[in-house]
VEXDREN-2710 file (C-alpha; in Angstrom, 1 decimal):
% VEXDREN-2710
k/r/px/py/pz
1/MET/-183.0/143.7/79.0
2/ARG/-181.4/143.5/75.4
3/SER/-181.1/139.9/73.6
4/LEU/-180.3/138.8/70.6
5/ARG/-180.8/135.0/68.9
6/LEU/-179.6/134.4/65.5
7/TYR/-181.4/131.7/63.4
8/SER/-178.7/129.4/61.7
9/SER/-180.7/127.5/59.0
10/ALA/-179.2/124.1/58.1
11/VAL/-179.5/125.4/54.5
12/LEU/-177.0/127.5/53.7
13/GLY/-175.3/124.1/54.0
14/ALA/-172.0/126.3/56.3
15/ALA/-172.1/126.9/59.9
16/ALA/-169.5/128.8/59.5
17/LEU/-171.3/131.3/56.3
18/ALA/-174.5/130.5/58.4
19/LEU/-173.2/132.5/62.2
20/LEU/-170.9/134.5/59.5
21/THR/-174.1/136.5/58.8
22/GLY/-174.8/136.3/62.5
23/CYS/-176.2/139.2/64.6
24/LEU/-176.9/141.9/67.2
25/GLY/-179.6/141.0/69.9
26/SER/-181.8/144.8/70.6
27/SER/-184.3/146.3/73.6
28/ASP/-187.3/145.6/73.7
29/THR/-187.8/149.2/73.8
30/GLY/-186.9/150.3/70.1
31/GLY/-188.9/151.8/68.3
32/GLY/-189.7/151.6/64.7
33/ASP/-191.3/154.9/64.4
34/GLN/-187.9/155.9/65.5
35/ASP/-185.6/158.1/63.5
36/ALA/-183.4/155.9/61.6
37/ASN/-180.3/158.1/62.6
38/ARG/-181.5/157.5/66.3
39/ASN/-178.7/157.4/68.7
40/ALA/-176.0/157.1/65.0
41/ASP/-173.6/159.8/67.1
42/ALA/-173.5/157.1/70.3
43/LYS/-169.9/156.1/71.4
44/LYS/-170.7/153.8/73.9
45/VAL/-172.2/151.0/72.6
46/GLU/-173.9/147.4/73.9
47/LEU/-174.7/144.7/71.5
48/THR/-175.5/141.0/71.7
49/ILE/-175.3/138.7/69.4
50/GLY/-176.7/135.5/69.6
51/SER/-177.1/132.7/67.2
52/ASN/-178.5/129.0/67.0
53/SER/-175.3/128.3/67.3
54/VAL/-172.7/126.8/70.6
55/LYS/-169.6/125.4/70.4
56/GLY/-168.6/122.0/70.5
57/GLY/-173.0/121.5/70.0
58/LYS/-175.3/122.6/66.8
59/ASN/-173.3/124.7/63.8
60/SER/-170.1/124.8/66.7
61/ALA/-168.0/126.2/64.0
62/GLY/-169.9/129.4/63.4
63/ALA/-170.6/129.8/67.2
64/ALA/-166.7/129.6/67.2
65/PHE/-166.0/132.4/64.3
66/THR/-168.7/134.4/65.5
67/GLN/-166.8/134.3/68.9
68/ASP/-162.9/134.2/68.2
69/VAL/-163.0/136.2/65.0
70/LEU/-166.5/138.1/64.4
71/ILE/-166.4/139.5/67.2
72/PRO/-162.5/140.4/68.0
73/LYS/-162.5/142.2/64.7
74/PHE/-165.5/144.1/64.4
75/VAL/-164.9/146.3/68.3
76/ALA/-161.6/146.7/66.9
77/GLU/-163.2/148.3/63.8
78/GLN/-165.1/150.4/65.7
79/LYS/-162.7/151.4/68.0
80/GLY/-160.5/152.4/65.2
81/LYS/-163.1/155.2/64.7
82/GLY/-163.2/156.2/68.7
83/VAL/-167.1/154.1/69.3
84/ASP/-166.8/151.9/72.0
85/VAL/-168.2/148.8/71.4
86/THR/-169.1/145.9/73.8
87/VAL/-170.4/143.2/71.9
88/THR/-171.2/139.7/73.7
89/TYR/-171.3/136.6/72.4
90/GLN/-175.7/134.6/73.4
91/GLY/-175.6/131.1/72.1
92/ASP/-178.9/129.0/71.7
93/GLY/-179.4/125.8/70.7
94/SER/-182.4/124.6/69.4
95/ASP/-184.4/123.0/66.5
96/ASP/-185.3/125.2/63.3
97/GLU/-188.7/125.4/63.7
98/VAL/-188.6/126.3/67.8
99/TYR/-186.0/128.9/67.2
100/LYS/-188.5/130.2/64.7
101/GLN/-191.2/130.8/66.4
102/LYS/-188.9/132.2/69.7
103/LEU/-188.1/135.0/66.7
104/SER/-191.7/135.1/65.8
105/LEU/-192.8/136.2/69.3
106/ASP/-190.0/138.5/70.1
107/LEU/-190.6/140.5/66.7
108/SER/-194.4/140.8/67.3
109/ASN/-193.5/142.1/70.6
110/LYS/-190.9/145.0/69.0
111/ALA/-188.4/142.8/70.5
112/GLY/-185.6/140.3/69.8
113/PRO/-182.3/140.9/68.1
114/ASP/-180.7/144.2/66.2
115/LEU/-180.0/141.2/63.3
116/PHE/-181.1/138.0/63.3
117/ASN/-180.3/135.6/59.7
118/VAL/-183.4/133.9/58.5
119/ASP/-183.7/131.4/56.2
120/GLY/-184.7/132.4/51.8
121/ILE/-188.0/131.1/52.5
122/TRP/-188.8/133.7/55.8
123/VAL/-188.7/137.2/54.4
124/GLY/-191.8/137.3/52.0
125/GLU/-193.6/135.5/55.7
126/PHE/-191.3/138.3/58.6
127/ALA/-191.7/140.8/55.9
128/GLN/-195.5/140.6/54.8
129/ALA/-196.2/139.6/59.4
130/GLY/-194.2/143.3/59.4
131/TYR/-191.3/142.1/61.5
132/ILE/-188.6/143.3/59.0
133/LYS/-188.6/145.8/56.6
134/PRO/-186.8/147.3/53.1
135/LEU/-182.8/148.0/53.7
136/THR/-183.4/151.4/52.8
137/ASP/-186.3/152.1/55.4
138/THR/-184.9/150.4/57.8
139/VAL/-181.0/152.4/57.9
140/GLY/-183.0/155.7/56.2
141/ASP/-180.6/156.3/53.8
142/ALA/-181.6/154.4/49.7
143/ALA/-177.7/155.9/48.0
144/LYS/-176.7/155.0/51.7
145/VAL/-177.9/151.3/51.3
146/ASP/-177.4/151.3/47.6
147/ASP/-173.5/152.5/47.6
148/TRP/-172.3/149.8/49.1
149/ASP/-169.5/148.1/47.1
150/GLY/-170.8/144.4/48.4
151/TRP/-173.6/144.7/45.8
152/LYS/-171.4/144.4/43.4
153/GLN/-170.0/141.3/44.9
154/ILE/-173.1/139.4/45.2
155/PRO/-174.6/138.5/41.7
156/GLU/-178.3/139.8/41.4
157/SER/-179.9/136.3/41.5
158/VAL/-178.2/135.4/45.4
159/GLN/-179.8/138.4/46.0
160/GLN/-183.1/136.9/46.0
161/LEU/-182.6/135.4/48.9
162/GLY/-182.4/138.2/51.2
163/SER/-185.4/140.1/48.7
164/PHE/-188.9/140.7/48.8
165/GLU/-191.4/142.5/45.5
166/ASP/-188.5/143.9/44.5
167/LYS/-186.7/145.4/47.8
168/ARG/-184.3/144.2/49.7
169/TYR/-184.4/143.0/53.4
170/GLY/-180.9/141.8/53.4
171/VAL/-177.7/140.3/52.8
172/PRO/-177.7/137.0/51.2
173/GLY/-175.6/134.9/53.2
174/GLY/-173.6/131.9/51.2
175/THR/-176.0/129.3/48.7
176/ASP/-175.5/126.1/46.7
177/GLY/-177.0/124.8/44.1
178/ARG/-178.3/121.9/41.7
179/VAL/-177.1/120.1/39.0
180/LEU/-176.9/116.8/36.8
181/TYR/-174.6/114.5/38.3
182/PHE/-173.2/111.4/36.4
183/ASN/-171.2/108.8/36.5
184/LYS/-168.3/108.4/34.1
185/LYS/-167.9/105.1/34.2
186/LEU/-171.4/103.9/33.8
187/PHE/-171.3/106.7/30.7
188/GLN/-167.8/105.2/28.7
189/GLN/-170.0/101.9/29.3
190/ALA/-172.9/103.5/27.5
191/GLY/-171.1/105.3/24.4
192/LEU/-172.1/109.0/26.2
193/PRO/-169.4/111.4/26.0
194/ALA/-167.9/112.4/29.1
195/ASP/-168.0/116.2/28.9
196/TRP/-171.5/115.6/28.1
197/GLN/-174.2/118.0/28.4
198/PRO/-177.4/117.7/27.6
199/THR/-179.6/120.7/26.1
200/SER/-183.7/119.5/26.7
201/TRP/-185.5/116.4/28.5
202/ASP/-185.1/114.9/25.4
203/GLU/-181.4/114.0/25.5
204/ILE/-181.8/113.3/29.3
205/ILE/-183.9/109.9/28.8
206/ALA/-181.3/109.2/25.5
207/ALA/-179.0/108.9/27.7
208/GLY/-181.3/107.1/30.3
209/GLN/-182.7/104.7/27.5
210/ALA/-177.9/104.2/27.2
211/LEU/-177.4/103.4/30.6
212/LYS/-180.7/100.8/30.3
213/LYS/-178.8/98.8/29.1
214/LEU/-176.1/98.1/31.2
215/PRO/-176.8/95.7/33.8
216/GLY/-177.1/96.7/38.0
217/VAL/-177.6/100.0/36.7
218/THR/-180.7/102.8/37.5
219/PRO/-180.4/104.6/34.3
220/ILE/-181.5/107.6/36.6
221/GLN/-182.5/109.3/40.1
222/ILE/-184.8/111.8/40.2
223/ASN/-186.2/112.6/43.6
224/ALA/-189.9/112.4/44.1
225/GLY/-193.3/111.1/46.6
226/THR/-193.5/111.9/50.1
227/ALA/-190.8/110.0/52.1
228/MET/-187.8/112.0/50.8
229/GLY/-189.2/114.9/51.7
230/GLU/-187.8/119.0/50.1
231/ALA/-185.6/117.1/49.0
232/THR/-187.8/115.9/46.1
233/THR/-189.5/119.4/45.5
234/MET/-185.9/121.2/45.3
235/GLN/-184.2/118.8/44.3
236/GLY/-187.4/117.4/41.7
237/VAL/-190.0/119.0/41.1
238/LEU/-188.9/123.1/41.2
239/PRO/-185.8/122.4/38.9
240/LEU/-188.0/121.0/36.9
241/LEU/-190.9/123.7/36.6
242/VAL/-188.7/125.9/35.9
243/GLY/-187.4/124.1/33.3
244/THR/-190.7/124.3/31.6
245/GLY/-190.8/128.2/32.0
246/ALA/-192.9/128.4/35.3
247/THR/-192.0/129.3/38.8
248/VAL/-194.2/128.0/41.8
249/ASN/-195.6/131.2/42.7
250/THR/-196.0/133.6/39.5
251/ASP/-197.7/137.5/40.3
252/GLY/-199.0/137.0/43.9
253/LYS/-201.0/133.1/43.1
254/TRP/-199.9/129.6/43.7
255/LEU/-199.3/127.1/40.5
256/GLY/-202.6/124.7/39.6
257/ASP/-203.3/122.8/37.2
258/THR/-201.1/123.7/35.1
259/PRO/-199.9/122.4/31.4
260/LYS/-196.7/122.8/32.2
261/LEU/-196.6/120.8/36.2
262/ARG/-198.5/118.2/33.5
263/GLN/-195.2/118.5/32.1
264/VAL/-193.7/118.5/34.9
265/LEU/-195.0/115.4/35.7
266/ASP/-195.4/113.4/32.4
267/PHE/-191.3/113.5/32.7
268/TYR/-191.8/111.6/36.1
269/ARG/-194.2/109.3/34.7
270/THR/-192.3/108.8/31.5
271/ILE/-189.0/107.9/34.1
272/TYR/-190.5/105.9/36.9
273/THR/-193.3/104.3/34.6
274/THR/-190.4/103.0/31.2
275/GLY/-188.0/101.4/33.9
276/LEU/-185.5/105.2/33.6
277/GLY/-186.3/105.1/37.4
278/ASP/-186.7/102.8/40.8
279/PRO/-189.8/103.6/42.0
280/VAL/-189.7/101.8/44.9
281/LEU/-186.8/103.9/45.8
282/GLN/-188.8/107.3/46.1
283/ARG/-191.4/105.7/48.7
284/GLU/-188.4/104.2/51.5
285/ALA/-187.4/106.4/53.9
286/LYS/-184.2/106.3/53.7
287/GLY/-184.7/106.9/49.8
288/ARG/-182.2/109.7/48.6
289/ASP/-179.0/108.0/51.2
290/LYS/-179.6/104.8/49.1
291/SER/-179.7/106.4/46.2
292/PHE/-176.4/108.4/47.9
293/ALA/-174.8/105.2/47.9
294/GLN/-175.8/103.2/44.7
295/PHE/-174.1/106.2/43.2
296/ALA/-171.2/106.3/45.1
297/ALA/-171.4/102.3/44.4
298/ASN/-171.6/102.7/40.1
299/LYS/-175.2/101.6/40.1
300/ILE/-177.0/104.7/39.3
301/GLY/-176.2/107.0/35.6
302/ILE/-177.1/110.4/36.4
303/LEU/-178.8/112.0/39.4
304/LEU/-180.0/115.9/40.1
305/GLU/-178.1/116.7/43.3
306/GLY/-177.6/120.3/45.2
307/ASP/-173.5/120.9/45.6
308/TYR/-173.6/119.4/48.7
309/PHE/-173.7/115.9/47.1
310/TRP/-169.2/117.0/45.8
311/ARG/-168.2/118.5/48.8
312/SER/-170.0/115.9/51.6
313/VAL/-171.2/113.0/50.2
314/VAL/-169.3/111.6/47.4
315/GLU/-165.6/113.4/49.2
316/PRO/-163.2/110.9/49.2
317/LYS/-161.6/111.3/52.6
318/GLU/-165.0/112.0/54.8
319/GLY/-168.2/112.7/52.7
320/VAL/-170.8/109.7/53.9
321/ALA/-170.5/107.7/50.6
322/LYS/-167.1/108.6/49.7
323/MET/-166.0/108.1/46.3
324/ALA/-161.9/107.7/46.0
325/ASP/-162.2/108.3/42.3
326/ARG/-164.1/110.8/42.4
327/ASP/-162.3/113.6/40.6
328/ALA/-162.4/111.8/37.5
329/ALA/-165.5/109.6/37.8
330/VAL/-168.4/112.0/38.9
331/GLY/-169.2/113.9/35.8
332/TYR/-171.3/117.5/36.4
333/ALA/-173.4/119.6/34.0
334/LEU/-176.6/121.8/34.2
335/ILE/-179.9/121.0/34.3
336/PRO/-181.3/121.9/31.0
337/ALA/-184.4/123.5/30.4
338/ALA/-187.7/121.2/29.1
339/ARG/-186.0/122.1/24.9
340/PRO/-183.5/125.4/24.3
341/GLY/-184.5/129.0/25.5
342/GLY/-188.1/127.5/27.0
343/GLY/-186.3/127.8/30.5
344/VAL/-188.0/130.7/33.3
345/ASP/-186.7/134.1/31.2
346/GLY/-185.8/132.2/27.8
347/GLN/-182.7/130.1/29.9
348/ASP/-181.4/127.5/28.1
349/PHE/-180.8/126.3/31.7
350/VAL/-182.3/126.3/35.2
351/SER/-180.9/125.5/38.8
352/MET/-182.9/126.4/42.5
353/SER/-180.0/127.6/44.8
354/GLY/-181.3/127.5/48.7
355/GLY/-179.5/129.8/51.6
356/GLY/-180.5/132.5/54.0
357/ALA/-179.9/136.3/54.3
358/THR/-178.8/138.1/57.6
359/VAL/-181.8/141.4/57.8
360/ILE/-181.8/144.3/60.7
361/ASN/-184.9/144.8/62.9
362/PRO/-186.1/147.6/62.5
363/ASN/-186.3/148.1/66.3
364/THR/-183.1/148.4/67.4
365/GLU/-182.3/151.5/69.4
366/PHE/-178.9/151.3/67.2
367/PRO/-180.1/151.2/63.5
368/GLN/-176.9/152.8/61.3
369/GLN/-174.4/150.7/63.7
370/ALA/-176.0/147.6/62.8
371/TRP/-175.5/148.8/59.4
372/GLU/-171.9/148.7/59.7
373/LEU/-171.8/145.4/61.0
374/LEU/-174.1/144.0/58.6
375/GLN/-171.4/145.2/56.0
376/PHE/-168.9/143.9/57.9
377/MET/-170.5/140.3/58.4
378/ASN/-170.5/140.4/54.8
379/SER/-166.9/141.6/54.1
380/ALA/-164.5/140.0/51.6
381/GLU/-162.5/139.7/55.0
382/MET/-164.7/138.2/57.2
383/VAL/-166.6/136.0/54.1
384/LYS/-163.4/134.4/53.7
385/ALA/-162.3/134.6/57.2
386/SER/-165.6/132.5/57.9
387/LEU/-164.6/129.4/56.3
388/ASP/-161.1/128.8/57.3
389/GLY/-160.0/127.0/54.6
390/ALA/-162.8/125.1/53.4
391/ALA/-163.8/125.4/49.5
392/LYS/-167.1/126.1/49.7
393/ILE/-170.3/128.4/48.4
394/THR/-170.5/131.9/49.1
395/GLN/-172.2/135.1/48.3
396/ARG/-169.7/137.4/46.8
397/SER/-168.3/136.3/43.6
398/ASP/-164.6/137.7/44.1
399/VAL/-164.5/135.1/47.4
400/ASN/-165.5/133.2/45.4
401/SER/-163.2/133.6/42.2
402/GLU/-160.6/132.9/44.6
403/VAL/-161.2/129.9/47.6
404/LEU/-162.8/127.6/45.2
405/ALA/-160.3/127.5/42.5
406/GLY/-158.6/124.6/42.6
407/ASP/-162.1/123.2/42.7
408/PRO/-163.7/123.2/39.2
409/MET/-167.1/121.6/40.6
410/LEU/-167.9/124.0/43.4
411/ASN/-166.6/126.3/41.1
412/PHE/-168.5/125.5/38.2
413/VAL/-171.5/126.1/40.3
414/ALA/-170.3/129.3/41.4
415/THR/-169.9/130.2/37.6
416/LYS/-172.1/129.0/35.8
417/VAL/-175.2/128.0/38.2
418/LEU/-175.7/130.7/39.9
419/PRO/-175.9/133.3/37.4
420/VAL/-179.2/130.8/36.1
421/THR/-180.5/129.8/39.8
422/GLN/-184.3/130.9/41.1
423/TYR/-185.0/131.0/44.6
424/ARG/-187.8/129.7/46.6
425/PRO/-190.9/132.1/47.7
426/GLY/-190.0/133.5/50.6
427/LEU/-194.3/133.0/51.8
428/ALA/-195.5/131.4/54.6
429/GLU/-197.9/129.2/52.7
430/TYR/-195.2/127.3/50.3
431/PRO/-194.8/124.5/52.6
432/LYS/-198.0/123.6/52.0
433/ILE/-197.6/123.7/48.4
434/SER/-194.4/121.7/48.6
435/ALA/-195.8/118.9/50.4
436/ALA/-199.2/119.2/47.2
437/LEU/-196.1/119.2/44.8
438/GLN/-194.6/116.3/46.8
439/GLN/-197.7/114.1/46.2
440/ALA/-198.4/114.9/42.9
441/THR/-194.8/113.6/41.5
442/ALA/-195.6/110.1/44.8
443/ASP/-198.4/109.3/42.4
444/VAL/-197.4/109.4/39.2
445/VAL/-194.1/106.6/40.3
446/GLY/-197.1/105.0/42.2
447/GLY/-198.6/104.4/38.8
448/LYS/-202.0/107.0/38.5
449/THR/-201.7/109.5/35.4
450/THR/-200.6/112.9/35.3
451/GLU/-203.9/113.7/34.9
452/GLN/-205.3/112.6/38.5
453/ALA/-202.3/113.7/39.8
454/ALA/-202.9/116.8/38.4
455/THR/-205.9/117.6/39.4
456/ALA/-205.5/116.1/43.3
457/TYR/-202.6/118.4/43.2
458/GLN/-205.0/121.4/42.4
459/LYS/-207.6/120.5/44.9
460/ALA/-204.8/120.5/47.8
461/VAL/-203.2/123.6/46.6
462/GLU/-206.3/125.4/46.3
463/ALA/-206.9/124.4/50.8
464/ALA/-203.1/125.3/51.7
465/ALA/-203.9/128.5/49.4
466/GLY/-207.2/129.3/51.2
467/GLY/-209.6/129.1/47.0
468/LYS/-208.8/129.3/44.4
469/ASP/-208.8/132.8/43.3
470/LYS/-205.2/132.5/44.2
471/VAL/-204.5/129.7/42.1
472/ALA/-202.6/130.1/38.9
473/GLY/-204.8/127.1/37.1
474/ASN/-206.4/125.7/34.1
END
């Protein structure tokens, strides 16, 4: 029985883009050891596109795009080549982790979808488990894969989403980027520039000290603690960490109690123990939502967030914390390294991004047709069509330059942030490492010393990673 399911990750930020990088069903009789050219000349092909998306339900827009646009256009294209392709859509609506478990079970039994989307942080895990293989292996022709013209439109930094150990496992979908937002009205009252662009952490602290003079204003909000979960890691620890020149996983070892980790924790302590940030907000279950509302109400001066904040939080008409004067009142700046040139790869500015990628099941009966579909899904025409007129950051620079022309902020992310961004490591241990980082920030915000927090973090990481030999410490 042919079946296919696509995991449509919420971190893609756009259901249409998640679905755009859709997938095909495969038979459980396929074999990863078979010739990559098997069935390459087939004139009659039956495929099933499944998705963790359903019309009227989860990721409805993505399901509608796949059924109403992507499938008909792909079928027509193949018909023009003399290939009779029947494509059936099969929707799902499970919780993300449940869907991941279903997908993993299928793949472990050499079944599952021909193409499927994975969160970027799954790529390494799935690769190490043998569920997926490099595209060049699955397609069987390195030149055929590497010569696809789409790669030229996907920045190398974004290609990390579908890569592991310098090998491409899939084509990235839409992505995002993190910046420092600032309230221009508060900046004006504090005597700060409307075109503020800090070049070091010291300059962020200096701006916070100026804002502290304003009554009723929290100068700086950077997510911390365990209540905010992964938001603490992505909108806090990791952007700061890469600003010290370190990453959470380097050469196969997880970050431990190092001077650069302590540098990050010291920065948190400076903010939350000197009145520049609100430590109570970091402990509340709805703390992040409250920070959004406070920023919109001109009560927070500087906030580190992703472009989601611009698109969906303070968006003037549909945002969850609407700001009618958003375009004039909200500024945005690149996140600086701790000091100029001190970021990862010697960068002056840094960021973190999320997203997913579409990969091909090595057990598919139709690897060549799957590769054709993967290219088709990620063509400029289909990527643009998936947006349905909305302004969202895609994986393709050519599409971004067109659809983001009318939104300076999103264009800023696409052109300035994505070239310097980093991604979380796609390894199974990452969620536990992330939780340890969250706890370390909670410790310093709660009053513990940097040394105490870092020492406890080291022990937690050793346990999560499976031993001291897998952790890079002092």
